[in-house]
N, C-alpha and C positions, 0 to 999 in steps of 0.2 A: 264455747261449744255451741253448735247449732242443733236444732231439733226438728223432728218431723212428727206432727201430732197424729196423723192418720185417723183422727176422730177418737183417739183413746184418751182416757182420763189423765194418764201420765204420758207426756210426750216422749217419744223415743229419740235419744241422742243419735245424730247422724253417724257418729262413730261409737259403737258399743264395745263390749268385751266378750269374746268367745272364750269358753272355759273348758274345752275338751281336755286341755293339758292338766287341769286340776285333778290329781289323783289317778291319772292314766299312766301306767308304767311305760307305754310305748314311746312316750316323749323323752324318757330318760332323764327327767329333771330331779328325781330322787325324793326321799322322804322329807328332807328339810324344806324343799319347795312347797310341798303340800301343807306342811304344818306352819310355815312361817312366811315364805315369799308370797304365796297365793293370797294370804290375808293382807299383806302390805299392798299388793297390787289392787285388790278390791277397795281398800280404804282410800288409796290415792285416786282411783277412778272416781269414787264418789266426790272427792274434793275437787276434781277437775270438771265435774258436771256430767259425767257419764251416767245415764239412766238405764240404758239397755244392756242387760246381762243375759247371756244365752248359755244354756247347758242342756243336758239330756240324761235320761235314766241309764242309758247304755255307757256313758262316759265313766270309765273306771268302775262300772257296775254299781252306780249309785254314789260313789265317793265324790265325784265332781259336785253333785247336788248338795251333799253334806258339807263339803268344804266351802262352797259358795254361800250356802245358807248361814253357816257359822260366821263367815267373814262379813256378810251383809248385816247380820244381827249386831255385830260389834260396831259397824259404821253407822247404822241407822239409829243406834241408841243415842247418838250425839245430835239428834234433831236435824238431820240433813233432809234434803228433799226426798220424796218417795222414788222408788225405782220401778222400771218396767221389766219384770222378771219373766223370762221365757224358758220353757223346757220342752222336751219331746218324748213321745211314746213310740217305742219300736213296735210296729203293728204285726207281731207274729200271730197273735190270736185276737183279732180286732172285733170281738163281740162286745156289746154294750156293757154288760156287767164287769168284764175284765178291764175295759177302758176306764170305767169309774173307779175300780179298785186301784189301778196303776196311778191314776191322777192323785188319789188320796195318799198313796205311798210317796209319790214325788213331793207333794206339798209337805208331808211330814219330814222328809229328809231336808227340804229347804227351810223348814221352820216357819211356814207362812200359812195364813188362813185362806188365801186364794192365789191362783196362778194367773198372771196377767195375759200370757199367751201360751196356749197348750197346742203343740204342733205334732202332726203325724210325721215321723222321722223320714219315712220314704213310702212310696206307694206299694201296697201289697199286690204282687202280680196276679194273685189268684182270687182275691176277694175285693169286690167293689166297695166304694166308700160309704154306702148306705148304712152298713152295720156299725162301723166305727163312729159315724156321725150321729147315730142314735144315742150312743154313749156321750158324745160331746154335748148334744142338746140337753141331756139330763144334767150334766156337770154345769152348764150355763144356767139352767133353771134354779139350781140350788146355790148358785153364786160361787162355787169353787173355782170355776174357770170364767174369765171375763171375755177373752178373745180366742178364736180358733185359728190355727194356721196349718200349713202343710210344708213339706220340704222335699226337694228333688222331684217336683211334679211338673208334668207338661202343662201347657195352658189349657188344653182340653180337659185334662183330669182335674186341674184346679177349679175350673168352672163346674165340672160335674160334682166335685166335693161340695161346692157352695150350694148347688141345687139340692143335694142330699141333706145338707145341714138346714136349709130353709132360711138362712141368713148369711151375712157375709163371712167368708173365710179370709181374714184380714191380710194374710201374708203368705209368701212362698219363699222358703229359704233355699237358695241355689248357689252353686259355685259361680262367681262372677269376678273377673279380673282382666287385666290387659292380655293375658295369655288365653283365657277362655271367655269369649264374648257371646256364647250361644244365647244367653238370656236376652240379648238385644233383638233377636228375631221377632219375638212376640210377647215375652213376659214383661219386659220393661215398657213397651208401648201400652200394654193392657193396664199395668199399674198406674202409669202416668195419666191415662184417660179416665180411670174409674175411682181413683183414690185408694187403691190397694197398695201394698208395700212389697218390695222385693228386698229380702235380707241377704246380703252378699257374704257368703262364707269363703274362706281362703282368698281374701281380696289381695293378698300379696303373693299368691301362687306358692304357698308354703315357704315363703321367704325368698324365692327366686328374684322377685322384683325389688328386694332390698339392696341388691348390688353387692352383697357380702360374699357371694360365692362365685368361683371361677374354676377353671380346670385344675389350678394348683391349690385350691382351697375348697374342697367339696365338703358337704355337711357330714358330721359324724352321727347325727341323730338317725335312728333306724328307719323312721317313717320317711324322712326326706331322702335318705340314701336308697330307699326302695322305689322312689319315684323316677320315672323315665326323664322328667324334667332336669334332673341333676346328673344325667349322663355327661361325661366330659364334652362330647360332641354338641349336646344341646346347650351346655353352658357357653360354649364357643359361639353357637348360633344366636344366643340371646344377647351377645355383646352390643349390637346396634341398638336394641331396645333399651338396655341399661344405659347406654350412652345418651339416648334421647331423654330418659328420665333424669340423668345427671344434669343435662343442659337446662331443662326446665327448673330443676331443683336449685341450681345456681342462681337463677333469676329471682327466686323467692327466698333465698337463704334457708333452704329446706334440705331434706334428705330425699333420695330416690323413693324410699318407702312412703314418706309423707305425700309425695306427688302421686304415687300409684293409688294411695287411698283417696286423695282429693279427686283423682280421675274417676274412681269407682262410684263416688257419691254425687257426682256432678249432675247425673240424670235425675229427673223428678221421681220421687217415690222410692228411692234406694237408700238403704242404710247398710253399713258394713260392720262386721264383727271380727276384727283381727284378734288373735290371741296375743299374749305377752309373756315373755320368759322372765321379766323382771320389771321393776317400777320404771326404769329408764325408757325402754321401748313403749310402755304404756303411755307415758307422758308425751312422747313423740307422736304416737298414733293419735291421741286425742287432739293434739294441736293441728293435725291435718284437716280437721273439720272446718277450720277458719281460713284455709287457703283457697283463694279464688283463681282458678285457671282461666286464662283468656281463651277465646274460641280458637285462635291460632295454635296455642299451646295444646289444647285438647285434641285438635285435629292432627297435630304433629305426632302426638303419642299414639293416636289411632293408626296413623300411617306406619309408624315404626312397628306397632303390634302386628299389622297385616303382613309385614315382611318377615316376621319371625316364623320359621317353618321347622318346628322340632321334629326329631325322629320319634315316631309313635308306632303303635301296633306291634306286630310280630318282630320287626327289626329291633325295636326298643327292648322288648322282653328278652330277646336273644342276647343283647348287649348286657342287660342287667344280670342275666344268668352267668355269663362269662365273668363279669365283675365279681360276683359272689364266689365263684370258684377260685378266682385269683386271690381274694382276701382270705379264703379258708385254707390255702396251702401254707 
């Protein structure tokens, strides 16, 4: 495993573990997953050197935090290395006292005395960040929160949040993968030049980049099935990108998913937090941190990604609606 310190006490593993699926019914993994498989995934992640674990208060309405906290408590009881634990607040009422109360609630669900990284889950469109950052400053002063982060922020708003806090806002968690490279415009250069961190969520584009799906094998999961990426036409259009991933994967005795992850973390200041449905994918994801892509391989993947033109917007929504009608008949 490789690590990115970011100036933090506990270095962040370049491949972390996203835990939206812990306790969240929309993934369809069931009760046994939450009670058993999730714990096994976390224990194995610790054994593999994963330190970065990401959750949020909204995931399963607190269940993800509880499941992750319980699983980490079991694993860390065996004298393993400390973790870098990240969670998020949904800024519906982002005034300082509420921010402080919500952080305490998250820490209690996680079973920890401090939160390594407390993130604003998304920008509030009506309230500037000065109010929420007053609460963050108070949490840092008492030691409940070590680092502050944001999620789904533009570069301008990330900088504004940092000014409001009066100290660094360590990270910005955004969607970043071969299908969505928006972060390359300004977020990644900013992070690389300043020592900040971009946390890439959905680094496998909800599994599209794993190569498991095609027109004849579409996902049964409701979240994926509702994504325009998994329309039959888009699965067809992704064929060249998947082929490019397979070609590079063959050269490294790896899988397309591993190559997609290695691509995502190749840029400075980037860590990725794929989820895992079982211990097997978790182990495969973690191993991707040790894959070195050549410049030619990296550029070939970028070129293939540039050629991918999925159906989006109203046309995609119309196709999804027709697909739902067909399934309901």
